[in-house]
N, C-alpha and C positions, 0 to 999 in steps of 0.2 A: 111027395114028402117033396120033390126037388119040386114040386108045383107052388108049393108053399112057403120055402126057403126064398125063392124068385120073387114073391107077391111082398115077403117079408124087407127083402133085403128091396126093392122099390120101394115101399114103403117110406125101406129107412132113408132112402137115397131121397126121396121126395122131400121124409122130414129136416133130412140138412140142408137142402135144399132153398127147404121155405124157412129152417130158420134162419140160411149165412142172410139169406133178402130180408129176414124180418132184423137179422145185426144189422145188412148193410142200410136198410131203412133208420132203423133207430141212429146208426150212426152220424148218418146222413144229418136227420133228422135234429137230431143234438146239434151236429154242429155246424147245420144250418139256425139253429134256436139262437147257440152259441155266437155265431157269426154275426145274424140279424140284433141279439141282442149288445152286444160291442160295437154294430154301425146306431143302431139309435140312441145309445148311451154317446158317442163320438161326436150324432148328430146336437144329440143336446148340450154335449160342452159346450161346441161351435154356437148352435143357438143363445146358449144361458149367457157365457160370455161377451156375446155380440150385444145381446139386449143390455146387459150390465153396462158395460163402454157407452151404448148409447146414453142409457140413463144417467151414468156419469157423465161423458162429455156435455148432455142436456143443464145440468146441474153449475157445472166448468162454467159453459159459456151466461149463464146468470149469474154467476159470482165475477166474470170478466166485465161482464153489463155493469152489475155493479162498482166495481174497480175503475172502471170508467169517468161513471158519476161521481165515485169519490174524488178521483184526480181532478175532473172539470170544479169541484166546488172547491178542491186546495188551493184552482189556478183563478180562484176569483176574493180568494181571500188574501192569497200573495199579489194580487194585480188591483187593490183597494188600498183607500187610506184609515187610516186605523180607525177615525168618527165613521164610514161608511161602510165600516165589516159589515156588523150586526146587521141594518140594515137590508145591504145585499146579500147575506148567506142564509136570512130567514127568505126572502123573494126563492131565495135555489130551493131554501127547505121545503116552499107550498108547490112548486114548479117540482121537485121527484116526489112528494106523494100523488099531487094529479097527473102523473104518468104511472107510476104502478099502483094506487090505491090506496085508498084510508089505512092507514094503522097498517101497512106492510110494511117497514119498515123505521125504529126508532131515530131521526139524524140527531144532532145535536156539536158544536166545537165547541174546544175546552182549551180558556186560556187562563193565563195567571191567575188574573182578579175577580172571571166571572164563566160564566156557562150560555152560551146560545142554543135553546133546544128550542126544537118544533113542538115538543110536549111535555114542560119543564112540570118537576112536582117539587112539594116544598124542602127537600130533604138535596138540594142541588146546591145550596149553598153551603151545607157543611159538610159535605159528601166529600173522602179526599180520591181523588179522582188518579192522582197519581203515584194509588196503591195497587193501582186495577193492573190485571195482565196483559188489557188491548193496551195501555198509554207506554208502560215499560217497554210494552213491543215496540212500539211507535218512534216513543223516544231512542229507543237503541237503530232503528234502522229508518232516519228519516229522511223523505225523502220518496221510498217503499211501502205501497200497498200491504196491510199484513194481515192475518187471517189471525180467529181463535176457537180453540175447541169452542164446544157449550159447555157453560156452564152456569150457575143459577147466581141471576140480575141478582144485585140488594137494592133494587129499583122495585122489580116486579117481582121480587121471590118464583121468577121460575125459570129456563132453559131458559139460555141465550147466545148467538153466537155474533161475536163482533168483527167488521171492518173498519183499520184505521191506517188515515195515514200524518201523518205529518207536518206543517206546512213549513216553507224556506222562511217563515217570518213567527215562526213560534208556536204557534198556538196548535191541535190535533182536534182531526175533523174524524168525524166516525159515528156508522151507523150501525144499529143496534139489530139485527135479523133472530125473527122467531123462530124454532124448527117449526110451529103447528104451520106456519108462513110460507113451508117452503112445497111445490105446487111444482109437479113434472106434467108435461103435456100431453107425454109415452101414456096411455094405457096398454093395460092386459087385453087380449082378449075374452070375450065370455067364456070362453068356455075353459080358459086357463084362469081359473079363478083361484086354483090349488095352487098354481104359480104365487109364491111367495119374493116381496122383496123389500130391502132393507137398507137403509145410508146410514151409513155409522162415523164418526168424525177417527181424528189418528187416535186415539184412544178407548178409543170402541164404545162410545155414546153412544148413542139409539137417536137420528135424529127425524129421521122420518119412515115406516113401515105402509108397506100394501099387503096384508096379508089376513087371511081366511081362517084364521086359527081365533079361536072364540075364548083368550086366555087375559085376564086382565093385563097392564101397563107393565105394573114391574117385574110379573111374571114373562112377559115376551124380550123386558131389558137385558134379564138375567138370563133366557136363552137365548138371545141376540151373544150378549158378552161373549158367555163361554162360545159359540161360533166365530167371533171375530180373533181369538186368540188359536182355537183351531188352524184358522186359518195365516194366522200370522207365523205360526209354528210352522207351516206349508205340512198339514197333515190331509185338506184336502182339494193337492194341485190335480191330482189322476182323475179321467175322464170317469174309474169307475169305482173313486170312492165316495164315500158317502156317510150319511148322520140318520141320529131319529128322532124324528123330530116327538114334543109335547104326546102327539096324540098316537106314539108307539109306529109310524109309519116312517121308513127308510124314503130319504132324498139325495139329487145331488146338487152340490153347490158347487153355485158358480159366484166369481164373483171378478171385480177391476179398480184397481188402486191408483186412485189419482191422484195429480200432481203434488195438488197440499196436501196428501195422506191419508185426506177420508177415502171411504172403500164402501162402493157399490156392489149386495150381496144378493144372489139370483137360486133361490131353494124352487127345485120339483121333482115331486113326488114320483119313486121308481114305477107306478102304478101307474103314472102318466106319460111316465116313457115308454113301457114296456105293456101298454094296453092294449096295443096290438098284438101281443104276443100270449095271450093268456089262453086262444082260443088255440095255441098251436101245440102247449103241451100234452091235450086230451086228443088231438087229432093227428097224431103226426103219423099216420096212414095215412095222410091224404097228404106226402109230403109235395107232391109237383104242383098241387091246388094253393099250398098255404106258401111256397115259394114265387110262385108266381103272383100272390097275392103280399108274399113279402118284398119282391120285387113292385108292384105297384104302390104300395105304402113308400118303398126309400123312392122311389120315381117322383111320387106326389110330391112328397119333400124338398126331393131337390127340386122339382122342380117352383115349389113353394117360394124354398132359397131362392134360385135362379131372379124369381118376379122381385124376389125382396131388391135383388145384385141388380134389378133392373129399375126399378124405379129408387134406389140410389142414385144411380149412373143418370138416371132422366133428371134431379134433382140437380145434378151435379154440372149436368149439361145445361139446367134454368141457368144456375148461377155463370156455366162460362159463356154462355149467349152473350151476358149482356160489357161483355167488353171482346171488342174489333180485333187483339191483340194480343195472346198472352208466350210471356216466355220464361223458362227457368234458366238461373243463374247463378254457378256453380262460380261462387266468389273465393276460393281456394284455390280450384286449377284454372281460375280466370278463363272457363269458357258458358258457352250459354248452349242452349236448345230449345228448337219455335214447337210451341204446345202446340198456336194457333195464329194467323198472322193474315194480313191482305196480302191480295193477288200481287202485285207492287211490291210490297216487303220483298215476299218469296221468292220476287224474281231475281232480287239481289243478292241471298244471302243462301248462306246453303241452311242444312235442318242444323246442324249443329259444327261449330268452330271460335276462331274466340272471342273473347267478350268487347277485343277494339273495335273487330268488324260491324258488332248489332250496333253500339254507338257510330260510326262514322254511317250507319244505313238511316238509322232514326232523325244524327241532327241534319241529314239530307234532305229532311223532308217538313222541320220546326223551321218558325221566321226568321229571321236573322237577330229579331231582338229575346231572344230567349233561351239559344244555343249555349248559349255560357251558364246561365240557371241551371239550362238540365245537365251540363258537365260538372256541374258542384254536384248538385243533389248525385247523382249517379255515378259517380266515378266507384272504382272498386274499393281503393281510401275509406273512400267517404260509408259505405256500404257498411263496412268492417268493421270501422267507428263504432258505427249506428245498431247494428248485429252486436255488439261487446256490451254493448251501453243496453240491450233486452230490448230497445226499441221493437217493437213489432210487425209495426206501418208505417210508412212515409212516403212523402210526393209530393207532388204540388200538377197545378192546373199550367198548361200550354198550349200556343195557337200552332199548328199543326195542318198540313197540307194535306187533306184525303180527297182524293178524285182530283177533280181540278176547283174543288175550295177551300180554302182553308178555316178550321173548324178550333172550338176550343174542347179539347181533351185532358181528362183525368189519367194523372199516371201514378200509377202505388205500386210500390216493392212490399210483401208480403212476408211474413220470414216466421218461422213455426219452432218455437223450440223444442216442441217435445215431440219432435221427429228428428233431434239430434243429427239432424245432415248442414253441409255448409254452402247450402244452396238457400235463393230467394225466389220468391218469385212475382217476375213485372208483367202490371198489367195495365190495358191500356180500353180508358174508356169514353164514347163519345161524348159533353155535358155541355151540349150545344145551348141545348132549348137553357138549361136549368144557371148555367154562367148570365145568358142574356136577360134571364129573373133577376136574378142577383145585381145584373150591373144597371137596371131598369131603375129596383129597389133601392139602389145606391144613391143613384145619381135622381128621387123621388125624396127620399133624406137629406140629402146632399143640398135641394133649389126650397125643401120645407124649410132646413134649418135659417138660409139666407130671407128670406120671405119672413124669419121669426123674427131676426137680426135688424130687417130691412125697417119691421114696424116698431121695434123696439126703441130702434131707434131715434124712429117718427115719431112717438110717444113722447122719449124722453125732450127732442127738439120744442115740442110742442108746448109742456109746461113750465120750460124752461123760459122760452117768448113769453105765453099770455102769462105767467108771476112778472114777468118784466114791468109787459105793457101795464097789467096792475097801479104795481107800486110808486108808477108816477102820478097817477091822479088823487093813491089815496093820501102822498106825499104833499100833495097841492090841499086837499082839507084839512089834513092834520095839522102842517104849518099856516093858513087860514083861521083853522079854528082859534087858533096859540096863539095870530095876532089880532084878533079879534076880542080875543079875555083882557089883553095888555090896554086898548081902548077906553078912556074914560066915556063916565056915564055910562055903562054900563048895567044893566039893572040886573039882581040877584038873579029870579027867574030866567036870565035870558044867560046870566052867567055860569047857570046847571042845567041849560040845555048844553053851552058850548062843553062843558067836561065830557057829557055824557056821548055829544060827537068827537071830541076828543080822543076816549077810552073806545069805544067801537072801533075808531076808524083806525087805530092802536092793534085792536084785538083782532079786526080781520089785515091788517098786514102782518100781524104777528103767522094768520094763515097761515099769506102769501108764500110767507120765508120760509114756513114748514115744507110748505109744495115745492121749494126750488133744493130745503135741505134734501123731501127727499128723492129728485133728479140724484141731488149729486151724491147719495147713499147709491144710487141703480148704478152708476158712473161710479163707485168706488173709491168718493172723493168723501170724507166724512172729519167733521171739524168738531169738535168741543166748542161750549161759551161756557166758561167756568168762570162763574160770581157769585153772590151772595144773590141771596134772592127775602124778602120776610113772609113766608107763608100764610099771614096773620094776613096780611095787607093784601096779598096775592088775592083770596077767596074772598077779601071783604068787596075787591073788584070786582 
């Protein structure tokens, strides 16, 4: 009896131990599952936020490029004579079309009396541009580049985005961008085809989509509109928040709002994010193996993220290698920090210090003719003024001693308003070859112009001299003919011949006078001969 009781007690004890081990393993498995799930969701949020930001920055860069083109067109309008505006702006439109591709954008210039468009349409004359939203915004913010949300265009009757800027001389230059022409160089990997990407304006209108959801445009637009409203209500900010898509699948939502109010949205199915944990639910008893696999997956993901970071750093390094010196300038505290510089400059400067020391050392290497120009452009007061005026990049070209030689360098000050800092980046890049080529081209143009002027002057002198030389014998022919006609006993037939000689000589003299007149016109000397004439007699002659 005691042995049975002892065996029962042993079995119970082992059962309790086994149950305890099972419970501990279950708890560890559940805890490990939850921990991995949280990590995966956080990694997915980090990946999704970064990818949405990448798409946004790419599109923002595209619009900055459009803004630069628009501002360049505005400068053409403002710096041209009124009679030259149409010809020059049409040439600019054609160059923009060649640069961006056919019908990527629709450029046009709206004046008080006319519309100059690359792609004119029949309703240009009757359409009231002053009632358009983009025109009102441009009028309200002269000199600034404005962006509209998507709206249905009155000409093409389809969604369009307009960027516009009012010229100082009055007209408004505008580019129409069609949402279907929006493109991204970044693409999702093939294995992530279930990831959906949407680009919305600040009203929630869908501008671009990249999704595997096979539904009509109207359904997808309604889905994205609802998603946008929930984002604006801050309902989807947490890493564990999700939505249920039209297929009934849970999705994580990641987004980034651009400075112009547009929002890029990325949705990833939870089954994609958590697909590495599917087997964990059924094989919880292999906790160690799953933990190793889980750590391997996390390590692999971290390695992939690190690779992305390394590739980004490599790209930044490539950009940085274009400059032989880079400084961060805090114009608020009037200090600098060396990011990169030559050995000779670094030996004379501390890693950080007052901005006046940096100015002094840089001016020591500049040629004397360029020191004052550099000081005028890169004083702290001028930097503050330009930053206040929202100038993002400014600078100039200078002659600087690099080693034992003087070379052309380009110095640029860069400011990014989105970073909300009181700093500019000061970059130095050698441009000796580019500058020499530019100077050679300028010299070639000047020489060509001088040769053309000399050739034109020689032609005018030739026409003037030859015309005067021809008039002398012609006058003799005409006058001698008149004198002969006055002689007595001149036969009628000879008189007729003399009249024809006189008329032909007068006609040839008129041609010579016309040549002289053309020469005077070319020199800007125009004279009008206002006298009556008999058209019938002229035609008979």
